[in-house]
Every structure is written in C-alpha cells, then in structure tokens.
C-alpha positions as a Markdown table, in Angstrom:
| # | Residue | x | y | z |
|---|---|---|---|---|
| 1 | Met | -4.1 | -27.0 | 15.6 |
| 2 | Glu | -5.2 | -24.5 | 18.2 |
| 3 | Asp | -1.5 | -24.3 | 19.5 |
| 4 | Asn | -0.1 | -23.7 | 16.0 |
| 5 | Asn | -2.5 | -20.9 | 15.4 |
| 6 | Glu | -1.8 | -19.4 | 18.7 |
| 7 | Trp | 2.0 | -19.4 | 18.1 |
| 8 | Ile | 1.4 | -17.9 | 14.5 |
| 9 | Ser | -0.6 | -15.0 | 16.0 |
| 10 | Val | 2.1 | -14.4 | 18.7 |
| 11 | Gly | 4.7 | -14.4 | 16.0 |
| 12 | Asp | 2.7 | -11.9 | 13.9 |
| 13 | Leu | 2.2 | -9.7 | 16.9 |
| 14 | Met | 5.9 | -9.5 | 17.8 |
| 15 | Ala | 7.0 | -9.0 | 14.1 |
| 16 | Gly | 4.3 | -6.3 | 13.8 |
| 17 | Ala | 5.8 | -4.4 | 17.0 |
| 18 | Val | 9.2 | -4.5 | 15.5 |
| 19 | Ala | 7.9 | -3.5 | 12.0 |
| 20 | Val | 5.9 | -0.4 | 13.3 |
| 21 | Val | 9.0 | 0.9 | 15.1 |
| 22 | Ala | 11.0 | 0.3 | 12.0 |
| 23 | Met | 8.4 | 2.1 | 9.9 |
| 24 | Met | 8.4 | 5.2 | 12.2 |
| 25 | Phe | 12.1 | 5.4 | 11.9 |
| 26 | Ala | 12.0 | 5.1 | 8.1 |
| 27 | Ile | 9.2 | 7.8 | 7.8 |
| 28 | Thr | 11.4 | 10.1 | 9.9 |
| 29 | Leu | 14.4 | 9.6 | 7.6 |
| 30 | Leu | 12.3 | 10.0 | 4.5 |
| 31 | Gln | 10.7 | 13.2 | 5.7 |
| 32 | Asn | 14.2 | 14.6 | 6.7 |
| 33 | Lys | 15.5 | 13.7 | 3.2 |
| 34 | Phe | 12.8 | 15.8 | 1.6 |
| 35 | Ser | 12.6 | 18.6 | 4.2 |
| 36 | Asn | 14.6 | 20.9 | 2.0 |
| 37 | Leu | 12.0 | 20.9 | -0.7 |
| 38 | Ser | 9.7 | 23.9 | -1.1 |
| 39 | Phe | 6.1 | 23.2 | -0.2 |
| 40 | Asp | 3.9 | 24.7 | -3.0 |
| 41 | Pro | 0.3 | 25.4 | -1.4 |
| 42 | Thr | -1.1 | 24.7 | -4.9 |
| 43 | Glu | 0.0 | 21.0 | -4.7 |
| 44 | Arg | -3.0 | 20.2 | -2.4 |
| 45 | Lys | -5.4 | 21.6 | -4.9 |
| 46 | Glu | -3.7 | 20.0 | -7.9 |
| 47 | Leu | -3.5 | 16.6 | -6.1 |
| 48 | Thr | -7.4 | 16.9 | -5.2 |
| 49 | Thr | -8.1 | 17.5 | -9.0 |
| 50 | Phe | -5.8 | 14.7 | -10.1 |
| 51 | Leu | -7.5 | 12.2 | -7.6 |
| 52 | Lys | -11.1 | 13.4 | -8.7 |
| 53 | Asp | -10.1 | 12.8 | -12.4 |
| 54 | Phe | -8.9 | 9.3 | -11.6 |
| 55 | Ser | -11.9 | 8.6 | -9.3 |
| 56 | Thr | -14.1 | 9.4 | -12.3 |
| 57 | Glu | -12.0 | 7.1 | -14.6 |
| 58 | Ile | -12.4 | 4.1 | -12.3 |
| 59 | Gln | -16.1 | 4.6 | -11.3 |
| 60 | Gly | -17.6 | 1.2 | -10.9 |
| 61 | Ser | -14.2 | -0.8 | -10.8 |
| 62 | Pro | -14.3 | -3.5 | -8.3 |
| 63 | Gly | -11.7 | -3.5 | -5.7 |
| 64 | Leu | -10.5 | 0.0 | -6.1 |
| 65 | Ser | -11.7 | 3.3 | -4.7 |
| 66 | Val | -10.6 | 6.9 | -3.9 |
| 67 | Asn | -10.9 | 8.9 | -0.8 |
| 68 | Ile | -10.2 | 12.4 | -2.1 |
| 69 | Glu | -10.6 | 14.0 | 1.3 |
| 70 | Gln | -7.8 | 11.7 | 2.9 |
| 71 | Phe | -5.6 | 11.6 | -0.4 |
| 72 | Lys | -5.9 | 7.8 | -0.5 |
| 73 | Leu | -6.4 | 5.1 | -2.7 |
| 74 | His | -7.9 | 1.8 | -1.5 |
| 75 | Leu | -7.4 | -1.8 | -3.0 |
| 76 | Asp | -9.8 | -4.0 | -1.0 |
| 77 | Gly | -10.5 | -7.7 | -1.0 |
| 78 | Glu | -12.0 | -7.8 | -4.4 |
| 79 | Gly | -8.4 | -7.2 | -5.7 |
| 80 | Phe | -6.9 | -10.0 | -3.7 |
| 81 | Asn | -7.4 | -13.7 | -3.2 |
| 82 | Ser | -7.1 | -15.0 | 0.3 |
| 83 | Gly | -3.4 | -15.8 | 1.2 |
| 84 | Arg | -2.3 | -14.4 | -2.2 |
| 85 | Ser | -0.4 | -11.1 | -2.9 |
| 86 | Cys | -1.2 | -11.0 | -6.5 |
| 87 | Leu | -3.6 | -8.3 | -7.7 |
| 88 | Leu | -6.6 | -9.6 | -9.7 |
| 89 | Trp | -6.6 | -8.4 | -13.4 |
| 90 | Gly | -9.3 | -5.5 | -13.2 |
| 91 | Val | -7.4 | -3.8 | -10.3 |
| 92 | Ser | -4.1 | -4.4 | -11.8 |
| 93 | Asn | -5.1 | -2.9 | -15.1 |
| 94 | Ala | -6.4 | 0.2 | -13.3 |
| 95 | Leu | -3.1 | 0.6 | -11.4 |
| 96 | Glu | -1.2 | 0.3 | -14.7 |
| 97 | Asn | -3.3 | 3.2 | -16.1 |
| 98 | Leu | -2.6 | 5.2 | -13.0 |
| 99 | Asn | 1.2 | 4.6 | -13.5 |
| 100 | Asn | 0.9 | 6.5 | -16.8 |
| 101 | Lys | -0.7 | 9.5 | -15.2 |
| 102 | Leu | 1.0 | 9.5 | -11.8 |
| 103 | Ser | 4.4 | 9.4 | -13.1 |
| 104 | Glu | 4.0 | 12.7 | -14.8 |
| 105 | Phe | 2.3 | 14.3 | -11.8 |
| 106 | Met | 5.1 | 13.1 | -9.5 |
| 107 | Leu | 7.8 | 14.4 | -11.7 |
| 108 | Asn | 6.1 | 17.8 | -11.6 |
| 109 | His | 5.4 | 17.8 | -7.9 |
| 110 | Arg | 8.5 | 17.0 | -6.1 |
| 111 | Gly | 6.9 | 17.9 | -2.7 |
| 112 | Ile | 4.7 | 14.8 | -2.7 |
| 113 | Ile | 5.7 | 11.4 | -1.0 |
| 114 | Ile | 3.6 | 8.3 | -1.3 |
| 115 | Ile | 3.2 | 5.6 | 1.4 |
| 116 | Ile | 1.8 | 2.1 | 0.6 |
| 117 | Glu | 0.5 | 0.1 | 3.3 |
| 118 | Gly | -0.5 | -3.5 | 3.0 |
| 119 | His | -3.1 | -5.3 | 5.2 |
| 120 | Ser | -4.3 | -8.9 | 5.7 |
| 121 | Asp | -7.3 | -10.7 | 7.3 |
| 122 | Thr | -7.0 | -12.7 | 10.4 |
| 123 | Thr | -6.7 | -16.3 | 8.6 |
| 124 | Pro | -3.6 | -18.1 | 9.9 |
| 125 | Ile | -1.0 | -18.7 | 7.0 |
| 126 | Asn | -1.2 | -22.1 | 5.4 |
| 127 | Asp | 2.3 | -23.1 | 4.7 |
| 128 | Glu | 1.2 | -25.4 | 2.0 |
| 129 | Val | -0.3 | -22.7 | -0.2 |
| 130 | Lys | 2.4 | -21.2 | -2.3 |
| 131 | Asp | 1.9 | -17.5 | -3.3 |
| 132 | Asp | 1.9 | -17.0 | -7.1 |
| 133 | Cys | 3.2 | -13.6 | -7.3 |
| 134 | Arg | 5.6 | -11.5 | -5.1 |
| 135 | Cys | 6.3 | -14.3 | -2.7 |
| 136 | Lys | 7.9 | -17.3 | -4.5 |
| 137 | Lys | 7.5 | -19.4 | -1.6 |
| 138 | Pro | 4.9 | -19.7 | 1.2 |
| 139 | Cys | 4.6 | -16.4 | 3.3 |
| 140 | Lys | 5.7 | -17.2 | 6.8 |
| 141 | Ser | 3.4 | -14.6 | 8.4 |
| 142 | Asn | 0.5 | -12.3 | 7.7 |
| 143 | Ile | 3.0 | -9.4 | 8.1 |
| 144 | Glu | 5.0 | -11.0 | 5.2 |
| 145 | Leu | 1.8 | -11.4 | 3.1 |
| 146 | Ser | 0.6 | -7.9 | 3.6 |
| 147 | Leu | 4.1 | -6.4 | 2.7 |
| 148 | Ala | 4.1 | -8.6 | -0.3 |
| 149 | Arg | 0.7 | -7.1 | -1.4 |
| 150 | Ala | 2.2 | -3.5 | -0.8 |
| 151 | Leu | 5.2 | -4.5 | -2.9 |
| 152 | Val | 3.1 | -5.7 | -5.8 |
| 153 | Ala | 1.1 | -2.4 | -5.8 |
| 154 | Arg | 4.2 | -0.4 | -5.8 |
| 155 | Asp | 5.9 | -2.4 | -8.5 |
| 156 | Ile | 2.9 | -1.7 | -10.8 |
| 157 | Ile | 2.7 | 2.0 | -9.9 |
| 158 | Thr | 6.3 | 2.8 | -10.2 |
| 159 | Asn | 7.2 | 0.7 | -13.1 |
| 160 | Asn | 9.5 | 2.8 | -15.4 |
| 161 | Trp | 10.0 | 5.6 | -12.9 |
| 162 | Asn | 13.4 | 7.0 | -12.3 |
| 163 | Thr | 15.3 | 6.3 | -9.2 |
| 164 | Ser | 14.7 | 9.7 | -7.5 |
| 165 | Met | 10.9 | 9.3 | -7.9 |
| 166 | Lys | 11.0 | 5.6 | -6.5 |
| 167 | Glu | 12.8 | 6.9 | -3.5 |
| 168 | Arg | 9.7 | 9.0 | -2.6 |
| 169 | Val | 7.6 | 5.9 | -2.2 |
| 170 | Leu | 7.6 | 4.1 | 1.3 |
| 171 | Val | 6.2 | 0.6 | 1.6 |
| 172 | His | 4.9 | -1.2 | 4.8 |
| 173 | Gly | 3.0 | -4.2 | 5.9 |
| 174 | Tyr | 0.9 | -4.4 | 9.0 |
| 175 | Gly | -0.6 | -8.0 | 8.7 |
| 176 | Phe | -3.9 | -8.0 | 10.6 |
| 177 | His | -2.8 | -5.4 | 13.2 |
| 178 | His | -5.2 | -2.8 | 11.7 |
| 179 | Tyr | -8.1 | -5.2 | 11.4 |
| 180 | Asp | -11.4 | -3.4 | 11.0 |
| 181 | Lys | -14.1 | -5.6 | 12.8 |
| 182 | Ser | -16.8 | -3.7 | 11.2 |
| 183 | Lys | -15.7 | -4.9 | 7.7 |
| 184 | Ser | -15.7 | -8.3 | 6.2 |
| 185 | Met | -12.8 | -10.5 | 6.0 |
| 186 | Ser | -12.3 | -9.7 | 2.3 |
| 187 | Glu | -12.5 | -6.0 | 2.8 |
| 188 | Asn | -9.5 | -6.3 | 5.4 |
| 189 | Arg | -7.4 | -7.9 | 2.7 |
| 190 | Arg | -6.4 | -4.5 | 1.3 |
| 191 | Val | -3.7 | -2.0 | 0.4 |
| 192 | Glu | -3.9 | 1.7 | 1.1 |
| 193 | Ile | -1.9 | 4.2 | -0.9 |
| 194 | Ser | -1.5 | 7.6 | 0.8 |
| 195 | Phe | -0.2 | 10.9 | -0.8 |
| 196 | Asn | 1.7 | 13.1 | 1.8 |
| 197 | Phe | 3.2 | 16.6 | 1.4 |
| 198 | Ser | 6.8 | 17.5 | 2.3 |
| 199 | Arg | 7.3 | 20.9 | 4.0 |
| 200 | Val | 10.1 | 23.2 | 4.8 |
| 201 | Lys | 11.0 | 23.0 | 8.5 |
C-alpha cells in the first residue's frame, strides 16, 4: 500500500507541474485576448459592491464565504464530500442564485475575467470510489478530482451564459499542491473563484 500511495503522489506531482505551466500559458492567452478592452476604474468599486451584497445574502451559509478585499469566493470542505466533485445542496443552491446576479453583472462589465481554481486534500485516490457528479468514472488523481470540482462550480455559475461570457472564465485544478497545513483536510477540499481585471496595455 505504501508503494502505491507513493506512486500516486509522484504522479500527482508530475501532473501538477505540467498543469501549472499549461495554466500560465492559458492565462497569458486569455489576458492577451482581452487586452483591447477599456479598463473602467469604476469596475473595482462596482465589483466590491456586488460582492458585499452577495456576502450579506449568503451570511451563515455553510461551505461558502466571500473575501471582498481579494475579490474571491471560497467553497470549502463543507461543500464537498471527500473524493467527490459534487457540490452539496446548500452551496449548489447559493451558486445558482449567484448565477442569476452574476450573468447581468458580467454582461455589463466586459473588463472582468473569472478564474476558478479547484483544490483537494492529500488523501490518495481510491479507484473503487466512483464520483457521482462530474467524473463519471473514478478520478485517476487528485489533480483530476480538483479540476472536476472547479468545472462543477463553473457549470453552475455560467449556466445559460452566452459563449462570449463563458470564454472569460478560466478553470484549473491544483490537486493538493496548494495544501494549507494550517487548515483541516476538509477545508483544503475547496474551490476558489477569483475576479480579475483586464487592462489596456
């Protein structure tokens, strides 16, 4: 068992290194694509107001929090079961409500890009556990599992969005490569949704 776990960890590490390089390349392409958009200084203020309103709305909701200063939404371990990509009902419902508000906001603020990042704990993948949501077969690594979690969040948030709006959403899975030892295993099973601003070069 120890040898198997070691090889799983090495596989995750190698996949993570390749994925990080690919992500940096993708971010560069995405930023270049939107570099011709005018940056409106009021967007930062309006996004802050938007996140404050949403934070008030979800206050007390387990598994979902807002960091207004960093322009981030956090979905933590109370939103995911171990080894699964499906969002639990309470968090899923909150994201569906966010979808309705965010679609209009993104339509009116074309200089904003969203990056959705999935993470996992350090528990080795159990090939016998079939994920019941995004992965229709057992995930092969924590990288794949964390990406599946990010994709589930993206699918809910961007449901019914037009193509041009969906193209402003970048998704990535890190596995346990950003594991925070100061937090619990469940808190490391998370998705972070960041809002970024495009500027004229």
